[in-house]
Structures are given as structure tokens and as C-alpha cells.
C-alpha positions as CSV (number, residue, x, y, z in Angstrom):
1,M,149.8,-154.6,-29.1
2,S,146.8,-152.1,-28.9
3,D,143.3,-152.7,-28.9
4,T,143.0,-151.4,-32.1
5,D,145.1,-154.1,-33.6
6,V,142.9,-156.7,-32.5
7,S,139.8,-157.6,-34.8
8,P,136.3,-157.0,-33.5
9,A,135.7,-160.8,-33.6
10,A,138.6,-161.3,-31.3
11,R,137.8,-158.8,-29.0
12,G,134.1,-160.3,-28.4
13,S,135.3,-163.8,-27.8
14,R,137.8,-163.1,-25.2
15,A,138.2,-165.3,-22.1
16,P,136.9,-164.0,-18.9
17,S,139.2,-162.3,-16.3
18,R,140.5,-164.2,-13.4
19,V,138.3,-162.5,-11.3
20,A,135.3,-163.3,-13.3
21,R,136.6,-167.0,-13.6
22,T,136.6,-167.1,-9.6
23,G,133.1,-165.6,-9.2
24,W,131.5,-167.6,-12.0
25,G,133.2,-170.9,-10.5
26,L,131.9,-170.4,-7.0
27,L,128.6,-169.6,-8.5
28,A,128.7,-173.0,-10.3
29,L,129.8,-174.7,-7.0
30,V,126.8,-173.5,-5.3
31,W,124.5,-174.7,-8.3
32,I,126.4,-178.0,-8.1
33,G,126.0,-178.4,-4.3
34,L,122.4,-177.4,-4.4
35,T,121.7,-180.3,-7.2
36,V,123.0,-182.7,-5.1
37,W,121.2,-181.7,-2.1
38,L,118.0,-181.9,-4.3
39,L,118.7,-185.3,-5.6
40,V,119.5,-186.5,-2.1
41,Q,116.3,-185.4,-0.8
42,F,114.5,-187.0,-3.4
43,V,116.2,-190.3,-2.9
44,A,115.8,-190.1,1.0
45,T,111.9,-189.1,0.7
46,T,111.2,-191.6,-2.1
47,W,113.0,-194.3,0.1
48,N,111.1,-193.8,3.4
49,A,107.7,-193.4,1.6
50,G,108.7,-196.6,-0.1
51,V,109.5,-198.7,2.8
52,L,106.5,-197.5,5.0
53,L,104.2,-198.3,2.1
54,V,105.7,-201.9,1.5
55,R,106.0,-203.1,5.5
56,G,104.7,-199.9,7.4
57,E,102.2,-200.8,10.1
58,V,99.6,-198.4,11.4
59,V,99.7,-197.8,15.3
60,Q,98.4,-195.0,17.5
61,A,100.6,-192.4,18.8
62,T,100.7,-189.2,20.9
63,V,102.0,-186.0,19.8
64,V,104.5,-184.5,22.2
65,E,105.8,-181.6,20.6
66,V,104.9,-179.3,17.7
67,D,106.8,-177.3,15.6
68,L,104.8,-174.8,13.3
69,R,106.7,-174.0,10.1
70,T,103.7,-172.0,8.3
71,R,106.2,-169.5,6.0
72,F,106.7,-170.3,2.4
73,G,104.9,-173.4,2.5
74,R,107.0,-175.4,4.5
75,E,105.7,-178.6,6.4
76,D,105.0,-178.7,10.1
77,E,107.1,-181.1,12.3
78,L,105.5,-183.3,15.0
79,V,107.4,-185.4,17.4
80,V,105.0,-188.4,18.4
81,T,105.6,-191.2,20.8
82,T,104.4,-194.6,19.4
83,G,102.5,-197.0,21.3
84,P,102.8,-200.9,21.3
85,P,103.5,-203.1,19.7
86,H,106.0,-200.6,18.3
87,T,106.7,-198.3,20.9
88,G,109.4,-195.5,19.9
89,R,109.7,-191.8,19.0
90,A,109.6,-190.3,15.7
91,E,109.8,-187.0,14.0
92,I,106.8,-186.2,11.3
93,A,106.5,-184.0,8.6
94,T,102.9,-182.8,7.8
95,Y,101.1,-179.9,6.2
96,R,98.1,-180.4,8.8
97,E,98.2,-177.5,11.4
98,D,95.2,-178.5,13.3
99,I,97.1,-181.3,15.4
100,P,97.8,-179.8,18.9
101,V,100.3,-181.3,21.7
102,G,98.8,-184.4,23.2
103,A,96.6,-185.5,20.5
104,V,96.2,-189.1,19.5
105,V,96.8,-190.0,15.7
106,P,97.1,-192.9,13.6
107,V,100.6,-193.1,12.1
108,V,102.2,-195.4,10.1
109,V,105.4,-196.6,11.4
110,D,108.3,-198.9,10.0
111,P,108.6,-202.1,12.6
112,D,112.3,-202.2,12.1
113,D,112.9,-198.6,12.5
114,T,110.3,-196.6,14.6
115,S,112.0,-193.5,13.9
116,R,110.8,-193.8,10.2
117,A,106.9,-192.8,10.4
118,S,104.4,-190.7,8.8
119,L,100.7,-189.7,9.3
120,A,98.3,-192.3,8.2
121,E,96.2,-189.7,6.9
122,D,98.6,-188.3,4.7
123,G,99.3,-190.8,2.4
124,W,102.3,-190.5,-0.2
125,P,104.4,-187.5,0.2
126,W,103.9,-186.4,-3.6
127,Y,105.4,-182.8,-3.0
128,A,108.2,-183.8,-1.0
129,T,109.3,-186.4,-3.9
130,L,108.2,-184.6,-6.9
131,F,109.3,-180.8,-6.2
132,P,113.3,-181.9,-5.7
133,L,112.9,-184.2,-9.0
134,F,111.7,-181.4,-10.8
135,M,114.0,-178.7,-9.6
136,A,117.2,-180.8,-9.7
137,P,117.3,-180.5,-13.6
138,L,116.8,-176.7,-13.6
139,A,119.7,-176.3,-10.9
140,A,121.8,-178.8,-13.1
141,L,121.3,-176.7,-15.9
142,A,122.0,-173.5,-14.2
143,A,125.4,-175.2,-13.0
144,L,126.3,-175.9,-16.6
145,L,125.6,-172.7,-17.7
146,T,127.9,-171.3,-14.8
147,V,130.5,-173.6,-15.7
148,G,130.7,-172.6,-19.2
149,R,131.0,-169.3,-18.0
150,A,133.7,-169.8,-15.8
151,V,135.7,-171.7,-18.5
152,G,135.2,-169.0,-20.9
153,D,135.4,-169.0,-24.7
154,P,138.6,-168.1,-26.0
155,A,139.4,-166.7,-29.4
156,P,139.8,-168.9,-32.3
157,D,143.4,-168.9,-33.9
158,G,142.1,-167.0,-36.9
159,D,140.8,-164.6,-34.8
160,R,143.8,-164.1,-32.8
161,A,146.2,-164.0,-35.8
162,S,143.8,-161.4,-37.7
163,G,145.0,-158.0,-37.4
164,T,148.4,-158.7,-35.4
165,G,151.8,-157.6,-36.7
166,E,153.3,-160.4,-34.9
167,T,151.5,-163.6,-36.5
168,G,149.5,-162.4,-39.4
169,G,151.8,-159.5,-40.4
170,T,149.0,-157.5,-41.4
171,G,148.9,-154.8,-38.6
172,G,151.2,-152.0,-40.5
173,T,149.2,-152.6,-43.7
174,D,145.7,-151.9,-41.8
175,R,147.1,-149.0,-39.9
176,A,148.5,-147.5,-43.1
177,R,144.7,-147.9,-44.8
178,D,143.3,-146.3,-42.1
179,T,145.5,-143.3,-41.7
180,G,146.1,-142.7,-45.4
181,T,149.7,-143.3,-45.0
182,P,151.9,-145.8,-47.1
183,P,153.2,-148.8,-45.2
184,A,156.7,-149.0,-43.9
185,P,159.1,-151.5,-46.4
186,R,159.7,-154.8,-45.1
187,A,163.0,-155.8,-44.0
188,S,163.2,-158.0,-47.4
189,E,162.5,-155.1,-49.5
190,E,165.2,-152.9,-48.1
191,A,167.9,-155.8,-48.5
192,G,166.9,-156.2,-52.0
193,S,166.9,-152.5,-52.6
194,D,170.6,-152.4,-51.1
195,G,171.7,-155.2,-53.3
196,R,170.5,-153.5,-56.2
197,G,171.9,-150.2,-55.5
């Protein structure tokens, strides 16, 4: 069956090829993974901030390492050692860039887990919690759209049947109408004419 035998509606609604399905499927997996990662970041950050808000205690800590990440608005990483009564070591994310190594700063630390801490002056991490919460639905929508493209939209039965000589039996009539030649007689008509003769 040639492309001329298929109606425009059927041609426009064909399912994507195998290569296209694979490409859209891989892209959908990327978006799904990004959605899951954003949700995990939101839950983890909110949980840590909530724990510090409920049972955190303010202690003095000494900065022993600074990792500046000024590109793309990323937070800086501070490694601090907390003093008594909750001595330990913690990594703290902050947007402050004026804290050098050796500085003594107040931090809020979890008494049950000294690795969970934040700068006392930073307060609630609004950006770290709201940004993934805002981006996760957008990533999920993109994943849904790419899954739809990977699955494709196969032609309806009516469109597949129309314009084909095998199912609808109209292909010969359509071609005869286009070329101006009379259609070939059907097998039943030929048998009838032979019987009458």
C-alpha cells in the first residue's frame, strides 16, 4: 500500500518510529529522575530545618574550611567544629561569603546529631525549600509530555480503514476518480456476468 492510498488524517496521526520512541523514552526518564531528585531535596531540606527549629540549640562553632560556590547563585559550604556541650563536626550551606576560615560563628545544632546544623543568622532556608517545590511540578509536567510523545498517538480505526483497498475497499475507486479511468470490475461482478453469458 502506497502513501497515496492513506488518508491525510491517518498520515498525520501515525505513531512515532522506534528510534523516536527510544529518544523520547530516554528523555522522559531524565525528567522523571529530575522530578524525584527535586522532591527528595525538598523533603530532606524541610525535614532538617524542621528538626533544628523544634529541638536545635545555639552553640559557638569554629570555621575550619570554606568552599566558595559563587557561580549560578549556589550556596557556599562551610565546615565547622561545634563547641561544648555538643562537640562535633558539621557541614553548613549558606549564602554568606564574608566568613573566613578560623571565624567563630553561632550555629544551631541538633543535640542528637551534631552533623545537622545551620548558621543561627540564616533562619529558615526559604530558597532551598521553595525552589525544588516549585520546580518539581514543572519537571513532572515535562515528564508527562515526553511520555506521551514516546507512546505516540496511533491512527484511529476509521482513519486506518479509509483509503485502503484491503479493509475499506475504496482504494480502487479513489484512484479511478483521480485518474479519470473507470474502476476495475469486482470479482463478484465478473462471476455474475459469466453466469449470465
